C-alpha positions in Angstrom: 133.3 99.2 85.5 134.0 98.1 81.7 132.1 95.6 80.3 132.4 92.6 77.9 129.8 90.5 76.1 130.6 87.0 74.6 131.5 87.1 71.1 129.6 83.5 70.5 130.6 80.1 70.4 131.2 79.7 66.6 133.3 81.4 64.0 130.2 81.8 61.7 128.4 85.3 62.5 131.6 85.9 64.6 131.8 89.6 62.7 128.0 90.2 62.7 128.3 89.9 66.5 131.6 91.8 67.2 129.7 94.4 65.1 127.0 94.3 67.8 128.9 94.5 69.9 130.8 97.3 69.1 127.4 99.5 68.2 125.9 99.1 71.9 128.6 100.0 73.5 130.3 97.2 74.8 133.5 97.8 76.0 134.9 94.2 75.1 134.4 90.8 73.2 135.8 88.2 74.9 135.5 84.3 73.7 135.6 81.0 75.4 137.5 77.4 74.3 135.3 74.6 74.5 133.9 72.9 71.5 135.2 75.9 69.1 138.4 77.4 68.5 138.8 80.4 70.8 141.4 82.6 68.3 139.8 82.0 65.2 136.5 84.4 65.9 138.8 86.9 67.4 140.5 87.2 65.0 137.6 87.2 62.5 135.7 90.7 64.9 139.5 91.9 64.6 138.9 93.5 60.9 135.1 94.1 61.6 135.7 96.1 64.5 137.8 99.7 65.5 137.7 99.9 69.4 136.7 97.2 71.2 138.9 94.9 73.2 139.2 91.2 72.6 139.5 89.0 74.6 140.4 85.2 74.9 138.4 83.8 78.0 140.1 81.7 78.3 142.8 80.0 75.7 144.0 76.8 77.4 147.7 77.0 78.3 148.7 74.0 78.9 147.5 72.7 75.6 150.0 74.7 73.8 153.2 75.5 73.6 154.6 79.0 74.2 155.6 79.4 71.2 152.5 78.8 69.7 150.5 81.3 72.6 152.7 84.3 71.6 153.2 83.6 67.7 149.3 83.6 67.6 149.0 86.2 70.2 151.4 88.7 67.9 149.2 88.6 65.3 145.9 89.3 66.4 147.4 91.9 68.4 148.8 93.2 65.2 145.6 92.5 63.6 143.3 94.1 65.9 145.9 97.0 66.2 146.5 96.4 69.8 143.2 95.5 71.3 144.1 92.3 72.0 144.5 90.7 75.6 145.7 87.0 76.2 143.5 85.5 78.3 144.9 82.3 80.0 143.7 78.9 82.0 145.1 75.8 82.8 142.1 74.0 82.7 142.2 70.7 84.8 144.2 67.5 84.7 141.5 64.8 83.2 141.3 67.0 79.9 145.1 68.1 79.9 146.1 64.5 79.8 143.1 62.8 78.4 141.6 65.5 75.9 144.6 67.4 74.8 146.6 64.6 75.3 149.7 66.9 76.8 151.8 65.9 80.0 149.8 67.0 83.5 152.9 68.9 85.4 151.0 67.8 89.3 152.4 71.7 90.0 149.9 73.9 87.7 150.7 77.0 89.5 154.5 76.3 88.6 154.0 75.5 85.6 151.6 79.1 84.8 154.5 80.7 86.0 157.5 79.3 84.2 154.4 79.2 80.6 154.0 83.2 81.4 157.7 83.7 81.3 158.8 82.1 78.4 156.2 83.5 75.7 156.7 87.1 77.8 160.9 85.8 76.8 159.8 85.0 73.0 158.0 88.1 73.0 161.1 90.5 74.4 163.5 88.9 71.6 161.4 89.7 69.0 160.4 93.6 70.5 164.0 94.3 71.9 165.7 92.3 69.0 167.5 90.7 71.1 168.7 86.4 71.4 166.0 84.0 72.8 167.3 82.1 75.8 164.6 81.0 78.1 165.2 78.4 80.1 162.5 77.2 83.2 161.4 74.3 84.9 159.2 73.2 82.3 159.8 75.1 78.9 162.7 75.7 77.3 163.2 78.5 74.1 166.7 79.0 73.0 166.2 79.1 69.0 164.7 81.9 66.8 166.3 82.6 63.6 165.2 84.7 60.8 162.8 83.4 59.0 160.7 82.5 61.9 161.2 86.3 63.8 158.2 88.6 63.1 160.1 91.5 64.4 158.7 94.5 67.0 155.1 94.7 67.3 154.5 98.5 66.4 151.7 98.2 69.1 153.8 96.5 71.5 153.3 93.0 73.1 149.9 91.9 73.8 149.1 92.0 78.0 148.7 88.2 79.5 145.7 87.8 82.0 145.6 84.8 83.8 142.6 83.1 85.0 141.9 81.6 88.6 139.8 81.3 91.6 142.0 79.1 94.5 144.2 81.4 95.9 147.7 80.9 95.0 146.4 80.9 91.3 145.1 84.7 92.2 148.5 85.4 94.0 150.4 84.3 90.6 147.6 86.6 88.5 148.8 89.3 90.7 152.6 88.5 90.7 153.7 88.0 87.0 150.1 88.6 85.1 149.3 91.7 83.6 145.5 90.6 84.8 143.5 88.3 87.0 140.0 86.5 85.2 138.3 85.4 88.2 136.3 82.9 86.8 132.6 82.7 86.6 131.8 80.2 89.7 132.0 82.7 92.5 130.1 85.2 94.8 130.7 88.5 95.9 131.8 87.1 99.1 134.5 84.6 97.8 135.6 87.8 95.8 135.9 89.9 98.5 137.1 87.5 100.9 140.1 85.6 98.7 140.4 86.9 95.7 140.9 90.6 96.6 143.7 89.6 99.3 145.4 86.8 97.3 145.7 89.1 94.6 147.2 92.3 96.6 149.8 90.1 98.0 151.0 89.3 94.4 150.9 92.5 93.7 153.3 93.0 96.2 155.3 89.8 95.8 156.0 90.7 92.2 156.8 94.5 92.9 154.2 96.1 90.6 151.9 98.3 91.7 149.7 100.1 89.1 148.5 98.4 85.3 147.1 95.3 86.6 142.9 94.2 85.4 141.2 92.4 87.5 137.8 90.9 85.6 134.6 88.9 86.5 132.9 87.2 84.5 129.5 87.1 86.7 127.1 84.3 85.5 123.6 86.4 85.0 120.3 86.0 84.6 118.1 88.0 82.5 115.7 88.7 80.1 113.1 90.6 78.8 110.4 88.2 78.0 108.8 85.1 80.2 110.3 82.8 77.4 113.6 84.3 77.9 113.8 84.1 81.7 112.8 80.9 81.6 115.8 80.2 78.9 117.5 81.9 81.4 117.1 80.4 84.4 117.6 76.9 82.5 120.8 78.2 81.6 122.5 79.5 84.6 121.0 76.6 87.1 122.9 74.5 84.6 126.1 76.5 84.6 126.3 76.1 88.0 125.9 72.4 88.5 128.3 71.5 85.9 130.3 74.3 87.0 130.4 72.8 91.0 131.4 69.1 90.2 134.2 70.4 89.5 136.7 69.7 92.3 139.1 72.7 91.6 136.6 75.0 92.2 135.0 73.1 95.2 136.9 76.6 96.4 133.8 78.8 96.2 131.1 76.2 97.9 133.9 75.8 100.8 134.0 79.2 101.7 130.5 79.0 102.3 129.7 75.8 104.1 128.3 73.9 101.0 131.5 71.7 100.3 129.4 68.1 100.2 127.4 69.5 97.4 131.0 69.7 94.9 131.2 66.2 96.3 127.5 64.6 95.3 127.4 66.8 92.1 131.1 64.7 91.4 129.6 61.6 91.7 126.8 62.1 89.3 129.0 62.6 86.8 131.2 59.8 87.5 128.5 57.8 87.4 127.4 59.2 83.7 123.6 61.1 85.5 124.9 65.1 84.1 121.2 65.0 83.6 120.4 65.0 87.1 123.0 67.8 88.2 121.0 70.7 88.5 118.0 69.1 90.4 120.4 68.5 92.8 122.0 72.7 93.1 119.5 74.6 96.5 117.8 77.5 95.1 120.2 79.1 97.8 123.6 78.6 96.1 122.4 79.4 92.7 121.0 82.6 94.6 123.9 82.8 95.7 126.3 82.8 92.1 124.1 84.1 89.8 123.6 87.9 89.4 119.8 88.1 88.6 117.7 90.4 87.6 115.8 93.1 85.0 118.7 94.1 82.1 118.7 97.4 83.1 119.8 96.2 86.5 122.0 94.1 86.2 125.1 96.8 86.3 123.6 98.3 89.8 123.2 94.7 91.3 127.2 94.2 89.6 128.8 97.2 91.1 127.4 96.1 94.4 128.5 92.5 94.7 132.0 93.4 93.9 132.1 96.8 96.1 135.3 98.3 94.2 137.5 94.9 94.2 136.8 94.6 90.6 137.6 96.7 88.0 136.3 94.9 84.4 133.5 92.5 83.8 132.3 89.9 81.1 129.1 88.8 81.0 128.4 84.9 81.4 125.2 84.3 80.0 125.0 80.6 79.5 121.2 80.9 77.5 120.5 82.7 74.4 119.8 86.3 75.1 117.9 88.5 72.4 120.4 91.4 71.7 118.1 94.1 73.0 118.8 92.2 76.7 121.9 92.2 76.2 122.1 96.1 74.9 120.1 97.0 77.7 121.9 94.6 80.4 125.1 96.7 78.6 123.6 100.6 78.8 123.4 100.2 82.4 126.6 100.4 83.2 127.6 102.9 80.8 124.9 104.9 82.6 126.0 105.0 85.4 129.3 107.0 87.1 
């Protein structure tokens, strides 16, 4: 099982963090799009690393046009000499409409299918030197003049991994994507009982038996000192509460009979009572969502959690962890067959 570490939220220091991750044996580094751009840290990391995969986990798909995504992905794949993976997530309606001021189609799965088809059509036009003629339900790309054509990428088109949690998006990832990015708000049971079957259905429907990566991003709680453990416990509980308040992620709670918790958490967010969210989440819910253990125990517990359903993991550690702690977690994955 390969393991990726978070590159960090800011551009400042991204090169140093990427070099350190490669040095202590991480297989990849990933960025996330929240308060900062998700692509820029990877551009910096591309020039300062030789081996690690560079992954957006995630870039917000519906905030951009397929052309914008295709151009950025192509450039990063070229800069990194074939090590870039375009990880795309839909985001939820309030953010797409009110934060990004983009249109919400009301059919995110169908729109994601169309967007990936458009990105692939653009990549193919560049790679195979063929006319661009994509006409879909949500996207239309029919113009590509020589001035704006980068030509074939010597490393080929970058792979596209689709973020999902609900069965329909997971099935779509299996059908049209090169990989699935499982949202951090999950349990091992949810992945085994709901995600894995959906991906298998998608792979069968798409007639794509191989060459697919299932990537999970478990929430990890660990530390090497009492102070680090305290930071970790606070960080993971806060993150679980934040994710739990989101209607789109209720599927995980429903699978365990905890769906009413999402209603309660969401009500607090609507009232602006964000600080109260972590106090509402029961310990048993946090324990089910989080992989907890000493740094050298995490790999064993992650493997047991997924029972062969996941190929690669990214460490979701929503707190400041010492480099030595992260390195010890990574070493645990490579110490096992």
